[in-house]
ZASEMAR-576713 format. One record per residue (C-alpha): residue number from 1; chain; x, y, z. Coordinates in steps of 0.05 Angstrom, whole numbers, plus 5000, padded with zeros to 4 digits. Layout:
BEGIN
[site NUM, A, [X, Y, Z]]
...
# end
This chain:
BEGIN
[site 1, A, [4996, 5003, 4997]]
[site 2, A, [5024, 5065, 4986]]
[site 3, A, [4994, 5136, 4995]]
[site 4, A, [4995, 5171, 4922]]
[site 5, A, [5043, 5232, 4914]]
[site 6, A, [4982, 5283, 4905]]
[site 7, A, [4994, 5296, 4981]]
[site 8, A, [5064, 5314, 4975]]
[site 9, A, [5044, 5346, 4914]]
[site 10, A, [4996, 5390, 4946]]
[site 11, A, [5039, 5409, 5003]]
[site 12, A, [5081, 5435, 4954]]
[site 13, A, [5033, 5477, 4926]]
[site 14, A, [5012, 5504, 4985]]
[site 15, A, [5078, 5521, 5016]]
[site 16, A, [5102, 5558, 4941]]
[site 17, A, [5040, 5599, 4948]]
[site 18, A, [5062, 5620, 5018]]
[site 19, A, [5130, 5623, 5002]]
[site 20, A, [5119, 5663, 4946]]
[site 21, A, [5065, 5701, 4973]]
[site 22, A, [5068, 5781, 4963]]
[site 23, A, [5126, 5762, 4908]]
[site 24, A, [5096, 5732, 4857]]
[site 25, A, [5024, 5703, 4830]]
[site 26, A, [5020, 5634, 4841]]
[site 27, A, [5002, 5610, 4775]]
[site 28, A, [4990, 5538, 4756]]
[site 29, A, [5053, 5543, 4712]]
[site 30, A, [5092, 5566, 4763]]
[site 31, A, [5073, 5519, 4811]]
[site 32, A, [5077, 5456, 4760]]
[site 33, A, [5153, 5486, 4752]]
[site 34, A, [5169, 5489, 4827]]
[site 35, A, [5136, 5411, 4827]]
[site 36, A, [5172, 5389, 4763]]
[site 37, A, [5107, 5365, 4729]]
[site 38, A, [5056, 5391, 4676]]
[site 39, A, [5010, 5442, 4700]]
[site 40, A, [4943, 5404, 4685]]
[site 41, A, [4963, 5353, 4756]]
[site 42, A, [4978, 5414, 4787]]
[site 43, A, [4910, 5440, 4763]]
[site 44, A, [4879, 5371, 4784]]
[site 45, A, [4900, 5380, 4861]]
[site 46, A, [4876, 5459, 4864]]
[site 47, A, [4803, 5434, 4843]]
[site 48, A, [4811, 5383, 4904]]
[site 49, A, [4831, 5441, 4946]]
[site 50, A, [4789, 5490, 4923]]
[site 51, A, [4734, 5436, 4926]]
[site 52, A, [4761, 5426, 5000]]
[site 53, A, [4751, 5500, 5023]]
[site 54, A, [4834, 5509, 5033]]
[site 55, A, [4842, 5555, 4974]]
[site 56, A, [4802, 5603, 4924]]
[site 57, A, [4832, 5601, 4846]]
[site 58, A, [4833, 5655, 4813]]
[site 59, A, [4811, 5635, 4732]]
[site 60, A, [4841, 5670, 4670]]
[site 61, A, [4888, 5716, 4712]]
[site 62, A, [4917, 5656, 4748]]
[site 63, A, [4937, 5660, 4821]]
[site 64, A, [4917, 5611, 4886]]
[site 65, A, [4902, 5637, 4951]]
[site 66, A, [4891, 5611, 5023]]
[site 67, A, [4823, 5610, 5047]]
[site 68, A, [4852, 5630, 5120]]
[site 69, A, [4914, 5638, 5158]]
[site 70, A, [4968, 5579, 5143]]
[site 71, A, [4968, 5570, 5217]]
[site 72, A, [4904, 5544, 5216]]
[site 73, A, [4909, 5490, 5161]]
[site 74, A, [4935, 5419, 5185]]
[site 75, A, [4972, 5373, 5139]]
[site 76, A, [4910, 5326, 5154]]
[site 77, A, [4866, 5388, 5120]]
[site 78, A, [4908, 5377, 5063]]
[site 79, A, [4906, 5307, 5070]]
[site 80, A, [4828, 5289, 5069]]
[site 81, A, [4822, 5343, 5009]]
[site 82, A, [4872, 5308, 4961]]
[site 83, A, [4872, 5234, 4989]]
[site 84, A, [4793, 5205, 4989]]
[site 85, A, [4790, 5153, 5036]]
[site 86, A, [4738, 5090, 5016]]
[site 87, A, [4690, 5090, 5077]]
[site 88, A, [4730, 5138, 5112]]
[site 89, A, [4789, 5089, 5110]]
[site 90, A, [4855, 5087, 5099]]
[site 91, A, [4862, 5018, 5098]]
[site 92, A, [4826, 4963, 5056]]
[site 93, A, [4831, 4886, 5074]]
[site 94, A, [4822, 4842, 5018]]
[site 95, A, [4732, 4819, 5016]]
[site 96, A, [4721, 4752, 5011]]
[site 97, A, [4775, 4715, 5058]]
[site 98, A, [4757, 4632, 5058]]
[site 99, A, [4699, 4622, 5123]]
[site 100, A, [4722, 4550, 5124]]
[site 101, A, [4785, 4567, 5140]]
[site 102, A, [4809, 4598, 5218]]
[site 103, A, [4850, 4650, 5192]]
[site 104, A, [4806, 4664, 5138]]
[site 105, A, [4755, 4670, 5189]]
[site 106, A, [4787, 4710, 5232]]
[site 107, A, [4829, 4758, 5207]]
[site 108, A, [4784, 4819, 5199]]
[site 109, A, [4766, 4815, 5266]]
[site 110, A, [4842, 4816, 5288]]
[site 111, A, [4867, 4864, 5237]]
[site 112, A, [4815, 4923, 5236]]
[site 113, A, [4841, 4950, 5306]]
[site 114, A, [4912, 4950, 5287]]
[site 115, A, [4897, 4986, 5220]]
[site 116, A, [4853, 5038, 5249]]
[site 117, A, [4897, 5056, 5309]]
[site 118, A, [4950, 5062, 5246]]
[site 119, A, [4904, 5105, 5226]]
[site 120, A, [4884, 5141, 5278]]
[site 121, A, [4967, 5151, 5293]]
[site 122, A, [4979, 5183, 5225]]
[site 123, A, [4919, 5220, 5228]]
[site 124, A, [4940, 5248, 5298]]
[site 125, A, [5017, 5269, 5262]]
[site 126, A, [4987, 5299, 5205]]
[site 127, A, [4933, 5347, 5246]]
[site 128, A, [4988, 5362, 5293]]
[site 129, A, [5029, 5405, 5243]]
[site 130, A, [5004, 5468, 5195]]
[site 131, A, [5025, 5498, 5129]]
[site 132, A, [5049, 5543, 5166]]
[site 133, A, [5096, 5501, 5201]]
[site 134, A, [5131, 5470, 5136]]
[site 135, A, [5132, 5546, 5106]]
[site 136, A, [5180, 5567, 5159]]
[site 137, A, [5221, 5498, 5153]]
[site 138, A, [5221, 5508, 5074]]
[site 139, A, [5234, 5575, 5084]]
[site 140, A, [5304, 5577, 5133]]
[site 141, A, [5327, 5526, 5081]]
[site 142, A, [5318, 5560, 5025]]
[site 143, A, [5332, 5629, 5061]]
[site 144, A, [5385, 5604, 5120]]
[site 145, A, [5416, 5681, 5116]]
[site 146, A, [5354, 5712, 5128]]
[site 147, A, [5340, 5664, 5191]]
[site 148, A, [5413, 5670, 5212]]
[site 149, A, [5404, 5751, 5217]]
[site 150, A, [5340, 5748, 5253]]
[site 151, A, [5332, 5775, 5322]]
[site 152, A, [5283, 5787, 5368]]
[site 153, A, [5294, 5872, 5359]]
[site 154, A, [5293, 5850, 5278]]
[site 155, A, [5241, 5799, 5270]]
[site 156, A, [5195, 5843, 5247]]
[site 157, A, [5231, 5862, 5177]]
[site 158, A, [5216, 5791, 5160]]
[site 159, A, [5165, 5769, 5117]]
[site 160, A, [5100, 5751, 5159]]
[site 161, A, [5063, 5678, 5144]]
[site 162, A, [4990, 5696, 5131]]
# end
């Protein structure tokens, strides 16, 4: 089982939106260049993020904007927007194990709590991180000199996160 790359692409896209906010318009072409993919892929993901109420998208002139501060958008919000789960479950178990076999007869009851616990742990972790956290960490790596110079006296000169 592997979660698709839609989640990491969506986080990448939203991080770009935050990183370049006020500096340049976040068009699908610009975002696709950063992700190194086709703009159509970006537009599909933006459509999912928009449907989930996380962004607004200006068609024509281009541009993506968050609908609320990045500090209020968790990675779980992004995950749920782009990774639709069947019946709300991350894991699926084969449908028809052999009921005549003692393993087949009981495997669902044994696995269900374990897989539910694993999903809960993933969701808890994703919920504890916001896009502001990701943008901040990316910014530290992308612009290390600004962060080395940052001090309480000049912190107000740094670009604020929405």
